[in-house]
C-alpha positions in Angstrom: 5.0 11.7 -26.3 6.7 15.0 -25.5 5.1 15.7 -22.1 4.2 12.4 -20.6 6.8 9.7 -20.0 6.7 6.2 -18.6 4.9 7.2 -15.4 3.2 10.5 -16.1 5.3 13.7 -16.2 7.8 14.8 -13.5 10.3 17.5 -13.0 12.0 19.8 -10.5 9.4 22.2 -9.2 10.1 25.7 -10.5 12.5 24.4 -13.2 10.4 22.5 -15.7 7.4 21.7 -13.5 5.4 24.8 -12.5 1.8 25.6 -11.3 1.2 27.1 -14.7 2.1 23.8 -16.4 -0.1 21.8 -14.1 -3.0 24.2 -14.7 -2.7 23.6 -18.4 -2.6 19.9 -18.0 -5.7 20.0 -15.8 -7.5 22.2 -18.3 -6.6 19.9 -21.1 -7.6 16.8 -19.2 -11.0 18.3 -18.1 -11.6 19.3 -21.7 -11.0 15.8 -23.0 -12.8 14.0 -20.3 -16.0 16.0 -20.4 -16.7 14.7 -16.9 -19.0 16.4 -14.4 -16.6 15.7 -11.4 -13.0 14.7 -11.1 -10.6 13.8 -8.3 -7.4 15.6 -7.2 -5.0 14.0 -4.8 -1.3 14.3 -3.8 1.5 12.7 -1.9 3.3 14.4 1.0 5.7 16.6 -0.9 6.1 20.2 0.2 4.9 21.4 -3.2 1.9 19.1 -3.4 -0.7 21.5 -2.0 0.4 24.3 -4.4 0.3 22.1 -7.4 -3.0 20.5 -6.3 -4.4 24.0 -6.1 -3.3 24.6 -9.7 -4.9 21.3 -10.8 -8.1 22.1 -9.0 -8.3 25.5 -10.6 -7.7 24.1 -14.0 -10.5 21.6 -13.7 -12.8 24.3 -12.3 -12.1 26.6 -15.1 -13.5 24.1 -17.6 -16.6 23.5 -15.5 -15.6 20.3 -13.7 -16.4 19.8 -10.0 -13.6 18.5 -7.9 -13.2 16.0 -5.1 -10.0 17.0 -3.2 -8.6 14.0 -1.3 -5.5 15.7 0.2 -2.4 13.5 1.0 -3.2 10.1 -0.3 -1.2 7.0 -1.5 -1.5 6.7 -5.2 -3.3 3.3 -5.0 -5.8 4.8 -2.6 -6.5 7.8 -4.9 -6.8 5.5 -7.9 -9.2 3.2 -6.1 -11.3 6.1 -5.0 -11.5 7.4 -8.6 -12.5 4.0 -9.9 -15.0 3.2 -7.1 -16.7 6.6 -7.6 -16.3 6.5 -11.4 -14.4 9.8 -11.7 -11.2 10.6 -13.6 -8.4 12.0 -11.5 -5.2 14.0 -11.4 -2.6 12.8 -8.9 0.2 15.2 -7.9 3.2 12.9 -7.1 6.8 12.2 -8.1 6.8 8.7 -6.6 10.4 7.8 -5.7 12.1 11.0 -6.9 14.0 13.4 -4.6 12.0 16.0 -2.6 12.6 18.9 -5.1 10.6 16.9 -7.7 6.9 16.6 -8.3 4.8 15.4 -11.1 1.4 14.7 -12.6 -0.3 11.3 -13.1 -3.7 11.0 -14.8 -6.2 8.2 -14.2 -9.5 7.4 -15.9 -13.0 7.0 -14.4 -12.3 3.3 -14.3 -9.6 3.8 -11.7 -6.7 3.0 -14.1 -3.9 5.1 -15.3 -4.6 6.5 -18.8 -3.3 4.5 -21.8 -0.7 5.9 -24.1 -3.4 6.8 -26.7 -5.4 8.7 -24.1 -2.3 10.6 -22.8 -1.4 11.5 -26.4 -4.9 13.1 -26.9 -4.6 15.2 -23.7 -1.0 16.1 -24.7 -2.3 17.5 -28.0 -4.6 19.8 -26.2 -1.9 21.0 -23.8 0.5 21.8 -26.6 -2.2 23.3 -28.8 -3.7 25.2 -25.8 -7.1 23.9 -26.8 -9.2 24.2 -23.7 -12.9 24.5 -22.9 -13.8 27.6 -20.8 -16.7 27.6 -18.4 -18.9 30.7 -18.0 -18.5 32.6 -14.7 -21.6 30.9 -13.3 -20.7 27.4 -14.5 -17.2 27.0 -13.0 -16.7 23.8 -11.0 -17.3 23.4 -7.2 -14.8 21.9 -4.8 -15.5 19.3 -2.1 -13.0 18.2 0.5 -13.0 14.4 0.9 -11.6 13.0 4.1 -12.7 9.4 3.8 -10.5 8.1 0.9 -7.7 6.7 3.0 -10.1 4.8 5.3 -12.1 3.5 2.4 -8.8 2.2 0.9 -7.8 0.4 4.1 -11.2 -1.2 4.3 -11.0 -2.4 0.8 -7.5 -3.9 1.4 -8.6 -5.8 4.4 -11.3 -7.6 2.5 -9.0 -8.4 -0.4 -6.3 -10.5 1.3 -6.2 -13.6 3.5 -6.6 -11.7 6.8 -7.1 -14.9 8.9 -3.9 -16.6 7.7 -1.8 -13.5 8.3 -3.3 -12.9 11.8 -2.9 -16.6 12.7 0.9 -16.3 12.0 1.3 -13.7 14.7 3.8 -11.7 12.6 5.9 -8.7 13.6 6.3 -6.3 10.7 8.9 -3.5 10.6 7.5 -0.8 8.4 9.3 2.2 6.7 6.9 4.4 4.7 9.8 6.8 4.0 7.8 9.8 5.2 5.5 9.4 2.2 1.8 9.0 1.8 2.0 5.3 2.9 2.5 6.7 6.5 -1.2 7.6 6.4 -2.5 4.1 5.7 0.0 1.3 5.9 0.6 1.3 9.7 -3.1 1.1 10.3 -3.6 -1.6 7.6 -0.9 -4.0 8.8 -2.1 -3.6 12.4 -5.7 -4.4 11.4 -4.3 -7.5 9.7 -3.3 -8.7 13.1 0.4 -7.9 12.9 2.6 -6.3 15.5 3.8 -3.2 13.7 6.9 -1.2 14.5 7.8 1.8 12.4 10.6 4.1 11.2 10.3 7.2 9.0 6.5 7.0 9.5 5.7 10.7 10.0 4.5 12.3 6.7 7.2 14.9 5.7 7.8 16.1 2.2 11.5 16.8 3.0 12.1 13.0 3.4 14.5 13.7 6.4 15.0 10.1 7.4 16.0 8.6 4.0 15.7 9.2 0.3 12.3 8.3 -1.1 13.5 5.5 -3.4 13.3 2.2 -1.5 16.6 0.6 -2.6 18.8 -1.4 -0.3 21.3 1.5 0.3 18.5 3.7 1.6 17.1 1.2 4.1 19.7 1.0 6.8 17.2 2.1 9.4 14.7 -0.5 8.4 17.4 -3.3 8.5 18.3 -2.2 12.0 14.7 -2.1 13.1 14.1 -5.6 11.8 17.0 -6.8 14.0 16.0 -4.7 17.1 12.4 -5.8 17.0 13.1 -9.4 16.0 10.7 -8.8 13.1 9.5 -11.4 10.7 9.8 -9.0 7.8 10.5 -5.4 6.9 8.4 -3.5 4.4 9.4 -0.2 2.7 7.4 2.1 0.4 8.4 5.0 -1.9 6.8 8.5 -1.7 3.4 7.6 -3.0 3.3 4.0 -1.7 2.8 2.2 -4.9 5.9 0.1 -4.3 6.8 -2.4 -1.6 10.2 -3.8 -1.1 11.3 -6.1 1.7 13.9 -7.0 4.2 14.0 -10.5 5.5 14.0 -11.7 9.1 17.8 -11.8 9.1 18.0 -8.1 8.2 19.0 -8.8 4.6 17.6 -6.6 1.8 15.4 -8.6 -0.6 15.9 -7.5 -4.3 12.7 -6.5 -5.9 13.4 -9.0 -8.7 13.4 -11.8 -6.1 10.1 -10.8 -4.3 8.4 -10.4 -7.7 9.5 -13.9 -8.7 8.3 -15.3 -5.4 4.9 -13.6 -5.8 4.7 -14.7 -9.4 5.4 -18.3 -8.6 2.4 -18.3 -6.2 0.1 -16.5 -8.7 0.9 -18.1 -12.1 -0.7 -21.3 -13.5 -0.3 -23.0 -16.9 -1.6 -20.9 -19.7 -1.4 -17.6 -17.8 0.5 -14.6 -19.0 2.7 -12.3 -16.9 3.8 -8.9 -18.1 7.1 -7.2 -17.2 9.3 -4.4 -18.5 12.3 -5.0 -20.8 14.6 -4.9 -17.8 13.0 -8.1 -16.5 15.2 -10.4 -14.4 15.9 -13.9 -15.5 14.3 -14.9 -12.2 10.9 -14.1 -13.6 11.7 -15.7 -16.9 12.6 -18.9 -15.0 9.4 -18.8 -12.9 7.2 -18.3 -16.0 8.9 -21.3 -17.8 8.4 -23.5 -14.7 4.8 -22.5 -14.4 4.0 -23.0 -18.1 3.1 -19.3 -18.4 3.9 -16.8 -21.1 5.9 -13.6 -20.5 5.2 -10.4 -22.3 7.7 -7.6 -22.3 7.0 -3.9 -22.6 9.0 -0.6 -22.4 9.8 0.4 -18.9 7.1 2.2 -16.9 3.7 1.7 -15.4 1.9 3.3 -18.4 3.4 0.9 -20.8 2.7 -2.2 -18.6 -0.9 -1.1 -18.0 -1.5 -0.6 -21.7 -0.2 -4.1 -22.5 -2.2 -5.7 -19.8 -5.4 -4.1 -21.1 -4.6 -5.4 -24.6 -4.0 -8.9 -23.4 -7.1 -9.0 -21.2 -9.2 -7.6 -24.1 -7.9 -10.6 -26.2 -9.0 -13.0 -23.5 -5.7 -13.6 -21.8 -5.5 -14.1 -18.0 -2.9 -11.9 -16.4 -2.7 -12.6 -12.7 0.5 -10.6 -12.1 2.8 -8.0 -13.7 5.4 -5.6 -12.7 9.0 -4.5 -12.4 11.9 -5.4 -10.2 11.7 -2.1 -8.3 8.9 -3.2 -6.0 6.1 -2.0 -8.3 3.9 -5.0 -8.8 0.4 -5.3 -10.3 -2.2 -7.9 -9.4 -4.7 -7.1 -12.2 -7.6 -9.3 -10.9 -7.6 -7.1 -7.7 -7.0 -3.7 -9.4 -4.9 -2.5 -12.3 -2.6 -0.4 -10.1 0.7 -0.8 -8.4 -0.2 -1.0 -4.7 2.5 -1.2 -2.1 0.2 -2.1 0.8 -1.5 -4.9 -1.1 1.8 -6.3 -2.4 3.1 -6.2 1.2 0.1 -8.2 2.4 0.5 -10.7 -0.5 4.1 -11.2 0.6 2.9 -11.6 4.2 0.6 -14.5 3.1 3.8 -16.3 2.0 5.7 -15.3 5.1 2.8 -16.7 7.2 3.8 -20.2 5.9 7.6 -19.9 6.1 10.3 -17.4 6.9 10.9 -14.5 4.4 14.4 -15.7 3.7 13.0 -19.1 2.6 10.3 -17.5 0.5 12.9 -15.8 -1.7 15.7 -18.4 -1.4 14.8 -20.1 -4.8 15.2 -16.7 -6.6 18.6 -15.5 -5.5 20.8 -17.0 -8.2 21.2 -13.7 -10.1 23.0 -10.5 -9.3 21.9 -7.1 -10.6 23.9 -3.9 -11.1 22.5 -0.5 -12.1 24.5 2.6 -13.1 22.9 6.0 -13.5 24.6 8.6 -15.8 23.3 12.1 -15.5 23.4 14.7 -18.3 23.0 18.4 -18.5 22.1 19.1 -22.1 20.3 17.5 -25.0 23.7 17.3 -26.8 25.0 15.1 -24.0 21.9 12.9 -24.1 22.1 12.5 -27.8 25.8 11.7 -27.6 25.2 9.0 -25.0 22.4 7.4 -26.9 24.5 7.4 -30.1 27.2 5.6 -28.1 24.7 3.1 -26.8 23.6 2.3 -30.3 27.2 1.8 -31.5 28.0 -0.3 -28.5 24.9 -2.5 -29.1 25.7 -2.9 -32.8 29.3 -3.9 -32.1 28.3 -6.5 -29.4 28.2 -10.2 -30.0 24.4 -10.3 -29.3 21.2 -9.4 -31.1 19.9 -6.1 -29.5 16.3 -5.9 -28.3 15.3 -2.3 -29.0 11.8 -2.3 -27.5 13.1 0.3 -25.0 16.7 1.3 -25.4 19.2 -1.4 -26.2 19.1 -4.8 -24.4 21.8 -7.4 -25.1 21.2 -10.9 -23.9 24.1 -13.4 -23.3 22.3 -16.5 -22.2 22.3 -16.2 -18.4 23.5 -12.6 -18.5 22.2 -9.3 -20.1 22.8 -5.6 -20.2 20.3 -2.8 -21.0 21.0 0.9 -21.7 18.0 3.3 -21.9 17.2 6.9 -21.0 15.1 7.4 -17.9 11.5 8.5 -18.4 11.4 10.5 -15.2 14.9 12.0 -14.6 17.7 13.5 -16.7 19.7 10.3 -16.6 20.6 7.4 -18.8 20.4 4.1 -16.9 22.6 1.0 -17.4 21.2 -2.3 -16.1 23.1 -5.6 -16.0 22.3 -9.0 -14.6 24.3 -12.2 -14.3 24.7 -15.2 -12.1 28.0 -13.6 -11.1 28.1 -10.1 -9.5 31.5 -9.6 -11.0 30.3 -10.3 -14.5 27.2 -8.1 -14.0 29.4 -5.3 -12.8 31.8 -5.8 -15.7 28.9 -5.7 -18.2 27.5 -2.5 -16.7 30.9 -0.8 -16.4 31.8 -1.5 -20.0 28.6 0.0 -21.3 28.7 2.9 -18.9 32.3 3.7 -19.8 31.3 4.0 -23.5 28.6 6.4 -22.6 30.8 8.5 -20.3 33.4 9.0 -23.0 30.7 10.1 -25.4 29.2 12.5 -22.8 32.7 14.1 -22.2 33.1 14.7 -25.9 29.7 16.3 -26.4 
């Protein structure tokens, strides 16, 4: 696809992502859907209202009525769309910096569109093939103020509320000024937890920290866990479809470890888990121990969702899927990454033993990631050519499902272009941090040299 990547389409607003572009996507989506009513929602970014207006106008112009939800976590908007059987347009750039925004499309079943569905809409955008409603048939707009509360109510009925409340947990929460600030504090309090917060005021400038919930961005949360003597810290990204954790000692929990812990609880013999090609050996080990299969996909929620749908259609049971960035699916609940729900599932485990003990069996591996930016297509092409040469020369058979992954027993390295930013990412994992760093640096150096020559 030319427009839609691994998680919709994103860009810097005014430089690649404009109201005009969003309008065209909305007109194309409304033309393809042929729905009477659709949903428009956004996260807390400063450009969200402007781009939501464009999406709303585009849908109206093809005769589609619109439910406008306003600032809403992605999982809340997705659940609203599915519950009310309406397709939707979500204006969000997830974890990207504040100057970014994006468009994510969901179907009337409350699930992100498949690759095939996105390709069909993309054809209409590129070909400018849009329906046009007559002046007296344009869509109406209705402001909806109940979506966030409906979402919290659904969450409360979907987790073990009694077990969490009985554990008398203190939760330190960092929504990162994103849409989760509108729902997660209320949700965890209604679960019976004592909740203390940081960065919990919605603010599209993300003044307290960068939106991506990685360890280096969570200094405030680590301090809050210590100051409040909290049992666990939970952090979201901008649209709250991720949850990452800090244990009771103030230590950051890698997303690969929390995913493995959640999977160990969810998987039974004969089940199938789905993960992206940058999967940690932690999850591989869990699947082997549980007698479950593991299916790998290209990176990104769109690709994971498409594979889950295929497996379920074939009769496979997929209780859990996800990536090591905190984006986890529990398909029997809903086919969406849901930071609040994942946070509650982790609390179910913490209700039985400390967070550090929950993840202790899944700390044998070290991960390193290097991001290499580029400013032109020539630089990108040079780096990808260098990645191919590096992989071909390596003493390992490359997996080319998404970029180039080289496996060395208990260590691996992956090079792939980002689907959401002008970067090439290098991932590496090993039981030794020094080895993981060496693998990542060796591959990254080859790409840097190629970029400089471009």
